[in-house]
Biotite code that builds the C-alpha atoms (Angstrom):
import biotite.structure as struc

atoms = struc.array([
    struc.Atom([105.337, 46.311, -89.681], chain_id="A", res_id=1, res_name="MET", atom_name="CA", element="C"),
    struc.Atom([105.275, 47.753, -86.132], chain_id="A", res_id=2, res_name="PRO", atom_name="CA", element="C"),
    struc.Atom([101.897, 47.801, -84.428], chain_id="A", res_id=3, res_name="GLN", atom_name="CA", element="C"),
    struc.Atom([100.822, 49.628, -81.313], chain_id="A", res_id=4, res_name="LYS", atom_name="CA", element="C"),
    struc.Atom([97.834, 48.893, -79.100], chain_id="A", res_id=5, res_name="THR", atom_name="CA", element="C"),
    struc.Atom([96.783, 51.300, -76.365], chain_id="A", res_id=6, res_name="THR", atom_name="CA", element="C"),
    struc.Atom([94.147, 51.031, -73.643], chain_id="A", res_id=7, res_name="ALA", atom_name="CA", element="C"),
    struc.Atom([93.356, 53.854, -71.243], chain_id="A", res_id=8, res_name="VAL", atom_name="CA", element="C"),
    struc.Atom([91.279, 53.878, -68.062], chain_id="A", res_id=9, res_name="LEU", atom_name="CA", element="C"),
    struc.Atom([90.599, 57.428, -66.891], chain_id="A", res_id=10, res_name="ALA", atom_name="CA", element="C"),
    struc.Atom([88.987, 58.883, -63.810], chain_id="A", res_id=11, res_name="PHE", atom_name="CA", element="C"),
    struc.Atom([88.417, 62.431, -62.652], chain_id="A", res_id=12, res_name="ALA", atom_name="CA", element="C"),
    struc.Atom([87.258, 64.288, -59.582], chain_id="A", res_id=13, res_name="GLY", atom_name="CA", element="C"),
    struc.Atom([86.404, 67.875, -58.730], chain_id="A", res_id=14, res_name="ALA", atom_name="CA", element="C"),
    struc.Atom([86.197, 69.801, -55.481], chain_id="A", res_id=15, res_name="PHE", atom_name="CA", element="C"),
    struc.Atom([85.256, 73.255, -54.277], chain_id="A", res_id=16, res_name="SER", atom_name="CA", element="C"),
    struc.Atom([85.220, 75.081, -50.958], chain_id="A", res_id=17, res_name="LEU", atom_name="CA", element="C"),
    struc.Atom([83.168, 78.246, -50.559], chain_id="A", res_id=18, res_name="VAL", atom_name="CA", element="C"),
    struc.Atom([83.240, 80.888, -47.858], chain_id="A", res_id=19, res_name="SER", atom_name="CA", element="C"),
    struc.Atom([81.747, 84.343, -47.607], chain_id="A", res_id=20, res_name="GLY", atom_name="CA", element="C"),
    struc.Atom([78.891, 86.499, -46.393], chain_id="A", res_id=21, res_name="ALA", atom_name="CA", element="C"),
    struc.Atom([75.793, 85.874, -48.462], chain_id="A", res_id=22, res_name="ALA", atom_name="CA", element="C"),
    struc.Atom([74.100, 89.043, -47.290], chain_id="A", res_id=23, res_name="GLN", atom_name="CA", element="C"),
    struc.Atom([76.901, 91.136, -48.779], chain_id="A", res_id=24, res_name="ALA", atom_name="CA", element="C"),
    struc.Atom([77.294, 88.941, -51.847], chain_id="A", res_id=25, res_name="GLN", atom_name="CA", element="C"),
    struc.Atom([80.993, 88.513, -51.104], chain_id="A", res_id=26, res_name="ASN", atom_name="CA", element="C"),
    struc.Atom([82.673, 85.141, -51.513], chain_id="A", res_id=27, res_name="SER", atom_name="CA", element="C"),
    struc.Atom([85.936, 83.295, -51.993], chain_id="A", res_id=28, res_name="VAL", atom_name="CA", element="C"),
    struc.Atom([85.910, 79.857, -53.635], chain_id="A", res_id=29, res_name="THR", atom_name="CA", element="C"),
    struc.Atom([88.743, 77.343, -53.702], chain_id="A", res_id=30, res_name="VAL", atom_name="CA", element="C"),
    struc.Atom([88.263, 74.735, -56.438], chain_id="A", res_id=31, res_name="TYR", atom_name="CA", element="C"),
    struc.Atom([90.061, 72.111, -58.458], chain_id="A", res_id=32, res_name="GLY", atom_name="CA", element="C"),
    struc.Atom([89.958, 69.101, -60.774], chain_id="A", res_id=33, res_name="ILE", atom_name="CA", element="C"),
    struc.Atom([92.121, 65.991, -60.678], chain_id="A", res_id=34, res_name="LEU", atom_name="CA", element="C"),
    struc.Atom([92.122, 63.900, -63.853], chain_id="A", res_id=35, res_name="ASP", atom_name="CA", element="C"),
    struc.Atom([94.273, 60.784, -64.109], chain_id="A", res_id=36, res_name="ALA", atom_name="CA", element="C"),
    struc.Atom([94.226, 57.531, -66.017], chain_id="A", res_id=37, res_name="GLY", atom_name="CA", element="C"),
    struc.Atom([96.060, 54.250, -66.336], chain_id="A", res_id=38, res_name="ILE", atom_name="CA", element="C"),
    struc.Atom([97.431, 53.565, -69.805], chain_id="A", res_id=39, res_name="MET", atom_name="CA", element="C"),
    struc.Atom([98.605, 50.175, -71.020], chain_id="A", res_id=40, res_name="SER", atom_name="CA", element="C"),
    struc.Atom([100.401, 50.188, -74.356], chain_id="A", res_id=41, res_name="GLN", atom_name="CA", element="C"),
    struc.Atom([101.956, 47.316, -76.266], chain_id="A", res_id=42, res_name="SER", atom_name="CA", element="C"),
    struc.Atom([104.375, 47.589, -79.166], chain_id="A", res_id=43, res_name="ASN", atom_name="CA", element="C"),
    struc.Atom([105.067, 44.821, -81.642], chain_id="A", res_id=44, res_name="SER", atom_name="CA", element="C"),
    struc.Atom([107.841, 44.940, -84.196], chain_id="A", res_id=45, res_name="GLY", atom_name="CA", element="C"),
    struc.Atom([111.569, 44.339, -84.526], chain_id="A", res_id=46, res_name="THR", atom_name="CA", element="C"),
    struc.Atom([112.757, 44.755, -81.908], chain_id="A", res_id=47, res_name="PRO", atom_name="CA", element="C"),
    struc.Atom([109.712, 44.553, -79.634], chain_id="A", res_id=48, res_name="SER", atom_name="CA", element="C"),
    struc.Atom([109.619, 47.136, -76.868], chain_id="A", res_id=49, res_name="ALA", atom_name="CA", element="C"),
    struc.Atom([107.141, 45.090, -74.841], chain_id="A", res_id=50, res_name="GLY", atom_name="CA", element="C"),
    struc.Atom([104.209, 46.460, -72.858], chain_id="A", res_id=51, res_name="ARG", atom_name="CA", element="C"),
    struc.Atom([104.279, 49.751, -70.977], chain_id="A", res_id=52, res_name="THR", atom_name="CA", element="C"),
    struc.Atom([101.825, 50.555, -68.173], chain_id="A", res_id=53, res_name="THR", atom_name="CA", element="C"),
    struc.Atom([101.797, 54.055, -66.708], chain_id="A", res_id=54, res_name="ALA", atom_name="CA", element="C"),
    struc.Atom([99.701, 56.666, -64.930], chain_id="A", res_id=55, res_name="LEU", atom_name="CA", element="C"),
    struc.Atom([98.795, 59.421, -67.382], chain_id="A", res_id=56, res_name="VAL", atom_name="CA", element="C"),
    struc.Atom([97.511, 62.911, -66.682], chain_id="A", res_id=57, res_name="ASP", atom_name="CA", element="C"),
    struc.Atom([94.619, 64.943, -68.114], chain_id="A", res_id=58, res_name="ALA", atom_name="CA", element="C"),
    struc.Atom([92.981, 62.411, -70.421], chain_id="A", res_id=59, res_name="GLN", atom_name="CA", element="C"),
    struc.Atom([89.571, 64.114, -70.389], chain_id="A", res_id=60, res_name="VAL", atom_name="CA", element="C"),
    struc.Atom([89.904, 67.286, -68.312], chain_id="A", res_id=61, res_name="LEU", atom_name="CA", element="C"),
    struc.Atom([92.939, 69.274, -67.185], chain_id="A", res_id=62, res_name="PRO", atom_name="CA", element="C"),
    struc.Atom([94.119, 68.774, -63.616], chain_id="A", res_id=63, res_name="SER", atom_name="CA", element="C"),
    struc.Atom([93.814, 72.228, -62.062], chain_id="A", res_id=64, res_name="ILE", atom_name="CA", element="C"),
    struc.Atom([93.645, 74.154, -58.810], chain_id="A", res_id=65, res_name="TYR", atom_name="CA", element="C"),
    struc.Atom([92.420, 77.678, -58.251], chain_id="A", res_id=66, res_name="GLY", atom_name="CA", element="C"),
    struc.Atom([90.671, 80.290, -56.207], chain_id="A", res_id=67, res_name="MET", atom_name="CA", element="C"),
    struc.Atom([88.237, 83.001, -57.174], chain_id="A", res_id=68, res_name="LYS", atom_name="CA", element="C"),
    struc.Atom([86.375, 85.684, -55.311], chain_id="A", res_id=69, res_name="GLY", atom_name="CA", element="C"),
    struc.Atom([83.877, 88.498, -55.662], chain_id="A", res_id=70, res_name="THR", atom_name="CA", element="C"),
    struc.Atom([83.000, 91.591, -53.654], chain_id="A", res_id=71, res_name="GLU", atom_name="CA", element="C"),
    struc.Atom([79.882, 93.705, -53.976], chain_id="A", res_id=72, res_name="ASP", atom_name="CA", element="C"),
    struc.Atom([80.910, 97.331, -54.418], chain_id="A", res_id=73, res_name="LEU", atom_name="CA", element="C"),
    struc.Atom([77.351, 98.612, -54.417], chain_id="A", res_id=74, res_name="GLY", atom_name="CA", element="C"),
    struc.Atom([75.542, 100.432, -57.161], chain_id="A", res_id=75, res_name="GLY", atom_name="CA", element="C"),
    struc.Atom([75.346, 97.255, -59.229], chain_id="A", res_id=76, res_name="GLY", atom_name="CA", element="C"),
    struc.Atom([79.133, 96.885, -59.460], chain_id="A", res_id=77, res_name="LEU", atom_name="CA", element="C"),
    struc.Atom([81.008, 93.694, -58.559], chain_id="A", res_id=78, res_name="MET", atom_name="CA", element="C"),
    struc.Atom([84.789, 93.317, -58.242], chain_id="A", res_id=79, res_name="ALA", atom_name="CA", element="C"),
    struc.Atom([86.379, 89.918, -58.716], chain_id="A", res_id=80, res_name="GLY", atom_name="CA", element="C"),
    struc.Atom([89.561, 87.939, -59.165], chain_id="A", res_id=81, res_name="PHE", atom_name="CA", element="C"),
    struc.Atom([90.533, 84.487, -60.413], chain_id="A", res_id=82, res_name="ASN", atom_name="CA", element="C"),
    struc.Atom([93.824, 82.616, -59.953], chain_id="A", res_id=83, res_name="LEU", atom_name="CA", element="C"),
    struc.Atom([94.145, 79.213, -61.628], chain_id="A", res_id=84, res_name="GLU", atom_name="CA", element="C"),
    struc.Atom([97.010, 76.862, -62.356], chain_id="A", res_id=85, res_name="GLY", atom_name="CA", element="C"),
    struc.Atom([97.511, 73.420, -63.848], chain_id="A", res_id=86, res_name="GLY", atom_name="CA", element="C"),
    struc.Atom([99.532, 70.466, -62.617], chain_id="A", res_id=87, res_name="PHE", atom_name="CA", element="C"),
    struc.Atom([100.495, 66.953, -63.595], chain_id="A", res_id=88, res_name="ASN", atom_name="CA", element="C"),
    struc.Atom([98.466, 64.522, -61.493], chain_id="A", res_id=89, res_name="SER", atom_name="CA", element="C"),
    struc.Atom([101.141, 61.877, -61.961], chain_id="A", res_id=90, res_name="GLY", atom_name="CA", element="C"),
    struc.Atom([104.067, 63.714, -60.382], chain_id="A", res_id=91, res_name="ASN", atom_name="CA", element="C"),
    struc.Atom([102.684, 66.982, -59.002], chain_id="A", res_id=92, res_name="GLY", atom_name="CA", element="C"),
    struc.Atom([104.773, 69.299, -61.166], chain_id="A", res_id=93, res_name="THR", atom_name="CA", element="C"),
    struc.Atom([103.649, 72.383, -63.083], chain_id="A", res_id=94, res_name="HIS", atom_name="CA", element="C"),
    struc.Atom([105.327, 71.106, -66.221], chain_id="A", res_id=95, res_name="SER", atom_name="CA", element="C"),
    struc.Atom([102.354, 69.345, -67.787], chain_id="A", res_id=96, res_name="SER", atom_name="CA", element="C"),
    struc.Atom([102.534, 69.435, -71.594], chain_id="A", res_id=97, res_name="PRO", atom_name="CA", element="C"),
    struc.Atom([100.646, 71.823, -73.808], chain_id="A", res_id=98, res_name="GLY", atom_name="CA", element="C"),
    struc.Atom([98.554, 74.507, -72.166], chain_id="A", res_id=99, res_name="ILE", atom_name="CA", element="C"),
    struc.Atom([99.702, 74.377, -68.557], chain_id="A", res_id=100, res_name="TYR", atom_name="CA", element="C"),
    struc.Atom([103.309, 75.615, -68.749], chain_id="A", res_id=101, res_name="GLN", atom_name="CA", element="C"),
    struc.Atom([105.379, 76.128, -65.574], chain_id="A", res_id=102, res_name="THR", atom_name="CA", element="C"),
    struc.Atom([103.716, 79.118, -63.886], chain_id="A", res_id=103, res_name="GLN", atom_name="CA", element="C"),
    struc.Atom([102.015, 78.655, -60.514], chain_id="A", res_id=104, res_name="MET", atom_name="CA", element="C"),
    struc.Atom([98.941, 80.359, -61.981], chain_id="A", res_id=105, res_name="PHE", atom_name="CA", element="C"),
    struc.Atom([99.590, 79.612, -65.638], chain_id="A", res_id=106, res_name="GLY", atom_name="CA", element="C"),
    struc.Atom([95.956, 79.388, -66.721], chain_id="A", res_id=107, res_name="ARG", atom_name="CA", element="C"),
    struc.Atom([94.330, 82.483, -65.254], chain_id="A", res_id=108, res_name="GLU", atom_name="CA", element="C"),
    struc.Atom([95.519, 85.408, -63.138], chain_id="A", res_id=109, res_name="ALA", atom_name="CA", element="C"),
    struc.Atom([93.099, 88.282, -63.546], chain_id="A", res_id=110, res_name="LYS", atom_name="CA", element="C"),
    struc.Atom([91.016, 90.944, -61.821], chain_id="A", res_id=111, res_name="VAL", atom_name="CA", element="C"),
    struc.Atom([87.618, 92.104, -63.045], chain_id="A", res_id=112, res_name="SER", atom_name="CA", element="C"),
    struc.Atom([84.855, 94.659, -62.662], chain_id="A", res_id=113, res_name="LEU", atom_name="CA", element="C"),
    struc.Atom([81.322, 93.778, -63.737], chain_id="A", res_id=114, res_name="SER", atom_name="CA", element="C"),
    struc.Atom([77.814, 95.163, -63.850], chain_id="A", res_id=115, res_name="GLY", atom_name="CA", element="C"),
    struc.Atom([74.640, 94.996, -65.920], chain_id="A", res_id=116, res_name="ASP", atom_name="CA", element="C"),
    struc.Atom([76.689, 96.351, -68.811], chain_id="A", res_id=117, res_name="TRP", atom_name="CA", element="C"),
    struc.Atom([79.052, 93.358, -68.845], chain_id="A", res_id=118, res_name="GLY", atom_name="CA", element="C"),
    struc.Atom([82.496, 92.593, -67.430], chain_id="A", res_id=119, res_name="LYS", atom_name="CA", element="C"),
    struc.Atom([85.953, 94.074, -67.950], chain_id="A", res_id=120, res_name="VAL", atom_name="CA", element="C"),
    struc.Atom([88.953, 91.967, -66.889], chain_id="A", res_id=121, res_name="ALA", atom_name="CA", element="C"),
    struc.Atom([92.727, 92.393, -67.004], chain_id="A", res_id=122, res_name="ALA", atom_name="CA", element="C"),
    struc.Atom([95.551, 89.871, -66.756], chain_id="A", res_id=123, res_name="GLY", atom_name="CA", element="C"),
    struc.Atom([96.171, 86.320, -67.950], chain_id="A", res_id=124, res_name="LEU", atom_name="CA", element="C"),
    struc.Atom([92.883, 84.837, -69.159], chain_id="A", res_id=125, res_name="GLN", atom_name="CA", element="C"),
    struc.Atom([91.055, 82.605, -71.615], chain_id="A", res_id=126, res_name="PHE", atom_name="CA", element="C"),
    struc.Atom([90.957, 83.673, -75.238], chain_id="A", res_id=127, res_name="ASP", atom_name="CA", element="C"),
    struc.Atom([87.361, 84.870, -75.967], chain_id="A", res_id=128, res_name="PRO", atom_name="CA", element="C"),
    struc.Atom([87.278, 83.214, -79.401], chain_id="A", res_id=129, res_name="ALA", atom_name="CA", element="C"),
    struc.Atom([87.737, 79.727, -78.004], chain_id="A", res_id=130, res_name="ILE", atom_name="CA", element="C"),
    struc.Atom([85.262, 80.401, -75.190], chain_id="A", res_id=131, res_name="LEU", atom_name="CA", element="C"),
    struc.Atom([82.636, 81.178, -77.837], chain_id="A", res_id=132, res_name="ALA", atom_name="CA", element="C"),
    struc.Atom([83.390, 77.945, -79.710], chain_id="A", res_id=133, res_name="SER", atom_name="CA", element="C"),
    struc.Atom([82.580, 75.827, -76.635], chain_id="A", res_id=134, res_name="ILE", atom_name="CA", element="C"),
    struc.Atom([78.876, 76.403, -77.350], chain_id="A", res_id=135, res_name="ALA", atom_name="CA", element="C"),
    struc.Atom([79.018, 74.332, -80.559], chain_id="A", res_id=136, res_name="THR", atom_name="CA", element="C"),
    struc.Atom([81.927, 71.985, -79.784], chain_id="A", res_id=137, res_name="GLU", atom_name="CA", element="C"),
    struc.Atom([80.394, 68.491, -79.327], chain_id="A", res_id=138, res_name="PRO", atom_name="CA", element="C"),
    struc.Atom([82.948, 67.409, -76.701], chain_id="A", res_id=139, res_name="ARG", atom_name="CA", element="C"),
    struc.Atom([83.035, 70.710, -74.858], chain_id="A", res_id=140, res_name="GLY", atom_name="CA", element="C"),
    struc.Atom([86.741, 71.207, -75.606], chain_id="A", res_id=141, res_name="LEU", atom_name="CA", element="C"),
    struc.Atom([87.858, 68.219, -73.554], chain_id="A", res_id=142, res_name="THR", atom_name="CA", element="C"),
    struc.Atom([91.505, 67.193, -73.759], chain_id="A", res_id=143, res_name="ASN", atom_name="CA", element="C"),
    struc.Atom([90.895, 64.359, -76.229], chain_id="A", res_id=144, res_name="SER", atom_name="CA", element="C"),
    struc.Atom([89.363, 64.374, -79.722], chain_id="A", res_id=145, res_name="LEU", atom_name="CA", element="C"),
    struc.Atom([88.076, 67.936, -79.608], chain_id="A", res_id=146, res_name="SER", atom_name="CA", element="C"),
    struc.Atom([88.745, 71.279, -81.275], chain_id="A", res_id=147, res_name="MET", atom_name="CA", element="C"),
    struc.Atom([91.145, 72.040, -78.418], chain_id="A", res_id=148, res_name="LEU", atom_name="CA", element="C"),
    struc.Atom([93.813, 69.848, -80.023], chain_id="A", res_id=149, res_name="GLU", atom_name="CA", element="C"),
    struc.Atom([93.667, 71.808, -83.290], chain_id="A", res_id=150, res_name="TYR", atom_name="CA", element="C"),
    struc.Atom([93.750, 75.152, -81.482], chain_id="A", res_id=151, res_name="TRP", atom_name="CA", element="C"),
    struc.Atom([96.875, 74.149, -79.565], chain_id="A", res_id=152, res_name="ILE", atom_name="CA", element="C"),
    struc.Atom([98.508, 72.791, -82.730], chain_id="A", res_id=153, res_name="ALA", atom_name="CA", element="C"),
    struc.Atom([97.893, 76.113, -84.498], chain_id="A", res_id=154, res_name="ALA", atom_name="CA", element="C"),
    struc.Atom([99.341, 78.251, -81.715], chain_id="A", res_id=155, res_name="THR", atom_name="CA", element="C"),
    struc.Atom([102.317, 76.012, -80.978], chain_id="A", res_id=156, res_name="VAL", atom_name="CA", element="C"),
    struc.Atom([103.546, 76.551, -84.532], chain_id="A", res_id=157, res_name="GLY", atom_name="CA", element="C"),
    struc.Atom([104.881, 79.991, -83.604], chain_id="A", res_id=158, res_name="ASN", atom_name="CA", element="C"),
    struc.Atom([107.945, 80.809, -81.555], chain_id="A", res_id=159, res_name="ASN", atom_name="CA", element="C"),
    struc.Atom([106.158, 82.133, -78.486], chain_id="A", res_id=160, res_name="LYS", atom_name="CA", element="C"),
    struc.Atom([109.277, 83.203, -76.609], chain_id="A", res_id=161, res_name="ALA", atom_name="CA", element="C"),
    struc.Atom([108.535, 86.646, -75.252], chain_id="A", res_id=162, res_name="GLY", atom_name="CA", element="C"),
    struc.Atom([105.036, 86.632, -76.721], chain_id="A", res_id=163, res_name="GLY", atom_name="CA", element="C"),
    struc.Atom([101.682, 86.974, -75.026], chain_id="A", res_id=164, res_name="ASN", atom_name="CA", element="C"),
    struc.Atom([100.066, 83.662, -75.944], chain_id="A", res_id=165, res_name="ALA", atom_name="CA", element="C"),
    struc.Atom([101.489, 80.722, -74.009], chain_id="A", res_id=166, res_name="LEU", atom_name="CA", element="C"),
    struc.Atom([103.080, 78.162, -76.310], chain_id="A", res_id=167, res_name="GLN", atom_name="CA", element="C"),
    struc.Atom([100.436, 75.752, -77.518], chain_id="A", res_id=168, res_name="GLY", atom_name="CA", element="C"),
    struc.Atom([97.786, 77.305, -75.315], chain_id="A", res_id=169, res_name="GLY", atom_name="CA", element="C"),
    struc.Atom([94.419, 79.010, -75.087], chain_id="A", res_id=170, res_name="ILE", atom_name="CA", element="C"),
    struc.Atom([95.372, 81.748, -72.636], chain_id="A", res_id=171, res_name="PHE", atom_name="CA", element="C"),
    struc.Atom([96.611, 85.273, -73.353], chain_id="A", res_id=172, res_name="ASP", atom_name="CA", element="C"),
    struc.Atom([98.795, 87.353, -71.054], chain_id="A", res_id=173, res_name="GLN", atom_name="CA", element="C"),
    struc.Atom([98.758, 91.119, -70.483], chain_id="A", res_id=174, res_name="ASN", atom_name="CA", element="C"),
    struc.Atom([95.229, 91.113, -71.877], chain_id="A", res_id=175, res_name="ALA", atom_name="CA", element="C"),
    struc.Atom([92.187, 93.303, -71.357], chain_id="A", res_id=176, res_name="ILE", atom_name="CA", element="C"),
    struc.Atom([88.832, 91.718, -72.163], chain_id="A", res_id=177, res_name="THR", atom_name="CA", element="C"),
    struc.Atom([85.214, 92.785, -72.333], chain_id="A", res_id=178, res_name="TYR", atom_name="CA", element="C"),
    struc.Atom([82.488, 90.141, -72.086], chain_id="A", res_id=179, res_name="THR", atom_name="CA", element="C"),
    struc.Atom([78.709, 90.322, -72.105], chain_id="A", res_id=180, res_name="TYR", atom_name="CA", element="C"),
    struc.Atom([76.307, 87.447, -71.471], chain_id="A", res_id=181, res_name="THR", atom_name="CA", element="C"),
    struc.Atom([72.521, 87.575, -71.441], chain_id="A", res_id=182, res_name="LYS", atom_name="CA", element="C"),
    struc.Atom([69.633, 85.330, -72.514], chain_id="A", res_id=183, res_name="SER", atom_name="CA", element="C"),
    struc.Atom([71.705, 82.845, -74.506], chain_id="A", res_id=184, res_name="GLY", atom_name="CA", element="C"),
    struc.Atom([74.092, 85.468, -75.898], chain_id="A", res_id=185, res_name="LEU", atom_name="CA", element="C"),
    struc.Atom([77.834, 85.486, -75.249], chain_id="A", res_id=186, res_name="TYR", atom_name="CA", element="C"),
    struc.Atom([80.138, 88.164, -76.631], chain_id="A", res_id=187, res_name="PHE", atom_name="CA", element="C"),
    struc.Atom([83.809, 88.583, -75.814], chain_id="A", res_id=188, res_name="GLY", atom_name="CA", element="C"),
    struc.Atom([86.564, 90.827, -77.150], chain_id="A", res_id=189, res_name="ALA", atom_name="CA", element="C"),
    struc.Atom([90.228, 91.031, -76.175], chain_id="A", res_id=190, res_name="GLU", atom_name="CA", element="C"),
    struc.Atom([93.398, 92.972, -76.768], chain_id="A", res_id=191, res_name="TYR", atom_name="CA", element="C"),
    struc.Atom([96.703, 91.769, -75.333], chain_id="A", res_id=192, res_name="GLY", atom_name="CA", element="C"),
    struc.Atom([99.579, 94.229, -75.094], chain_id="A", res_id=193, res_name="PHE", atom_name="CA", element="C"),
    struc.Atom([102.834, 93.064, -76.642], chain_id="A", res_id=194, res_name="GLY", atom_name="CA", element="C"),
    struc.Atom([105.246, 94.975, -74.422], chain_id="A", res_id=195, res_name="GLY", atom_name="CA", element="C"),
    struc.Atom([107.867, 95.363, -77.166], chain_id="A", res_id=196, res_name="VAL", atom_name="CA", element="C"),
    struc.Atom([109.880, 98.588, -77.227], chain_id="A", res_id=197, res_name="ALA", atom_name="CA", element="C"),
    struc.Atom([109.293, 100.652, -80.347], chain_id="A", res_id=198, res_name="GLY", atom_name="CA", element="C"),
    struc.Atom([106.284, 98.647, -81.543], chain_id="A", res_id=199, res_name="SER", atom_name="CA", element="C"),
    struc.Atom([102.655, 98.639, -80.453], chain_id="A", res_id=200, res_name="THR", atom_name="CA", element="C"),
    struc.Atom([101.743, 95.568, -82.496], chain_id="A", res_id=201, res_name="SER", atom_name="CA", element="C"),
    struc.Atom([104.633, 93.117, -82.009], chain_id="A", res_id=202, res_name="SER", atom_name="CA", element="C"),
    struc.Atom([103.632, 90.226, -79.719], chain_id="A", res_id=203, res_name="ASN", atom_name="CA", element="C"),
    struc.Atom([100.142, 91.663, -79.236], chain_id="A", res_id=204, res_name="SER", atom_name="CA", element="C"),
    struc.Atom([97.013, 89.519, -79.382], chain_id="A", res_id=205, res_name="THR", atom_name="CA", element="C"),
    struc.Atom([93.515, 90.259, -80.651], chain_id="A", res_id=206, res_name="GLU", atom_name="CA", element="C"),
    struc.Atom([90.444, 88.094, -80.250], chain_id="A", res_id=207, res_name="SER", atom_name="CA", element="C"),
    struc.Atom([86.676, 88.281, -80.581], chain_id="A", res_id=208, res_name="VAL", atom_name="CA", element="C"),
    struc.Atom([84.058, 85.578, -80.090], chain_id="A", res_id=209, res_name="GLY", atom_name="CA", element="C"),
    struc.Atom([80.283, 85.375, -80.086], chain_id="A", res_id=210, res_name="VAL", atom_name="CA", element="C"),
    struc.Atom([77.747, 82.614, -79.516], chain_id="A", res_id=211, res_name="SER", atom_name="CA", element="C"),
    struc.Atom([73.959, 82.554, -79.328], chain_id="A", res_id=212, res_name="TYR", atom_name="CA", element="C"),
    struc.Atom([71.449, 79.869, -78.453], chain_id="A", res_id=213, res_name="SER", atom_name="CA", element="C"),
    struc.Atom([67.672, 79.929, -78.835], chain_id="A", res_id=214, res_name="VAL", atom_name="CA", element="C"),
    struc.Atom([65.079, 77.136, -78.910], chain_id="A", res_id=215, res_name="ALA", atom_name="CA", element="C"),
    struc.Atom([67.793, 74.482, -79.038], chain_id="A", res_id=216, res_name="GLY", atom_name="CA", element="C"),
    struc.Atom([69.670, 76.032, -81.961], chain_id="A", res_id=217, res_name="PHE", atom_name="CA", element="C"),
    struc.Atom([73.234, 77.192, -81.278], chain_id="A", res_id=218, res_name="ILE", atom_name="CA", element="C"),
    struc.Atom([75.664, 79.236, -83.364], chain_id="A", res_id=219, res_name="ALA", atom_name="CA", element="C"),
    struc.Atom([79.186, 80.435, -82.652], chain_id="A", res_id=220, res_name="SER", atom_name="CA", element="C"),
    struc.Atom([81.939, 82.370, -84.399], chain_id="A", res_id=221, res_name="ALA", atom_name="CA", element="C"),
    struc.Atom([85.429, 83.373, -83.370], chain_id="A", res_id=222, res_name="GLY", atom_name="CA", element="C"),
    struc.Atom([88.538, 85.150, -84.614], chain_id="A", res_id=223, res_name="TYR", atom_name="CA", element="C"),
    struc.Atom([91.925, 85.251, -82.892], chain_id="A", res_id=224, res_name="ALA", atom_name="CA", element="C"),
    struc.Atom([95.261, 86.659, -84.019], chain_id="A", res_id=225, res_name="ARG", atom_name="CA", element="C"),
    struc.Atom([98.668, 86.485, -82.357], chain_id="A", res_id=226, res_name="ASP", atom_name="CA", element="C"),
    struc.Atom([101.019, 89.110, -83.773], chain_id="A", res_id=227, res_name="ASN", atom_name="CA", element="C"),
    struc.Atom([104.194, 87.313, -82.771], chain_id="A", res_id=228, res_name="ASN", atom_name="CA", element="C"),
    struc.Atom([106.537, 89.181, -85.092], chain_id="A", res_id=229, res_name="VAL", atom_name="CA", element="C"),
    struc.Atom([109.173, 90.424, -82.664], chain_id="A", res_id=230, res_name="ASN", atom_name="CA", element="C"),
    struc.Atom([112.404, 90.282, -84.747], chain_id="A", res_id=231, res_name="PRO", atom_name="CA", element="C"),
    struc.Atom([114.435, 89.631, -81.596], chain_id="A", res_id=232, res_name="ALA", atom_name="CA", element="C"),
    struc.Atom([112.879, 86.189, -81.107], chain_id="A", res_id=233, res_name="VAL", atom_name="CA", element="C"),
    struc.Atom([111.678, 85.263, -84.585], chain_id="A", res_id=234, res_name="GLY", atom_name="CA", element="C"),
    struc.Atom([108.422, 83.450, -85.187], chain_id="A", res_id=235, res_name="GLY", atom_name="CA", element="C"),
    struc.Atom([105.427, 84.556, -87.187], chain_id="A", res_id=236, res_name="SER", atom_name="CA", element="C"),
    struc.Atom([101.839, 85.611, -86.717], chain_id="A", res_id=237, res_name="SER", atom_name="CA", element="C"),
    struc.Atom([99.031, 83.101, -86.405], chain_id="A", res_id=238, res_name="SER", atom_name="CA", element="C"),
    struc.Atom([95.338, 83.537, -87.112], chain_id="A", res_id=239, res_name="ARG", atom_name="CA", element="C"),
    struc.Atom([92.506, 81.232, -86.095], chain_id="A", res_id=240, res_name="ILE", atom_name="CA", element="C"),
    struc.Atom([88.916, 81.505, -87.340], chain_id="A", res_id=241, res_name="GLU", atom_name="CA", element="C"),
    struc.Atom([86.040, 79.309, -86.225], chain_id="A", res_id=242, res_name="SER", atom_name="CA", element="C"),
    struc.Atom([82.375, 78.913, -87.114], chain_id="A", res_id=243, res_name="LEU", atom_name="CA", element="C"),
    struc.Atom([79.987, 76.458, -85.522], chain_id="A", res_id=244, res_name="GLY", atom_name="CA", element="C"),
    struc.Atom([76.321, 75.467, -85.750], chain_id="A", res_id=245, res_name="LEU", atom_name="CA", element="C"),
    struc.Atom([74.502, 73.015, -83.540], chain_id="A", res_id=246, res_name="GLY", atom_name="CA", element="C"),
    struc.Atom([71.205, 71.791, -82.190], chain_id="A", res_id=247, res_name="TYR", atom_name="CA", element="C"),
    struc.Atom([70.636, 70.496, -78.678], chain_id="A", res_id=248, res_name="ASP", atom_name="CA", element="C"),
    struc.Atom([68.403, 67.430, -78.805], chain_id="A", res_id=249, res_name="ILE", atom_name="CA", element="C"),
    struc.Atom([68.606, 66.889, -75.053], chain_id="A", res_id=250, res_name="GLY", atom_name="CA", element="C"),
])
């Protein structure tokens, strides 16, 4: 009976560069993460494939690069933007598997306006439902052995060609979101436009997520739906619901 043994050594690093005028509360930040590991895998069986040793990407965190900025508009209003892309740390391409895809900024590309009332953003951005679930996800949605794997598996089941949600991903395109955070509360809601002629619902996305923490107790809930029912490309709708409870003993 074939047997496989795998050993992985992973390492990660992060960087950020910040510039701006503090007195005006304006800033631009360049940031990134590089996650790589060395994997050694042996296969036994008939025939034996021998041992394979390779550099592997994104074992714990995604390898990313990005820039974000804010500008104080006065009157309590702040404008902002965020551009973020993923890459394969082994060969430098944009074609990492799963959530990265091939876009230069395939993770986030959005503009925002915020104030005491919350934040409104438009563009390619994180799904609010999965952001809420981070609060109660023990591994913080890392790339291995976390809820992230199940989320990607659920979304990759649809034919995403022409749709808003990237295949096997956690980001929604053509989306408008509202988020509010205060004193342990997070609330986020999203609607992503489908862009299909003759239909307002085909290829659209809807998502809502909420989390709250107090005195060490944490709760989260999320709902996301991808209406990928464009008859021109096939596929079907997907729906993800999550509920989490936790307690921080740290």
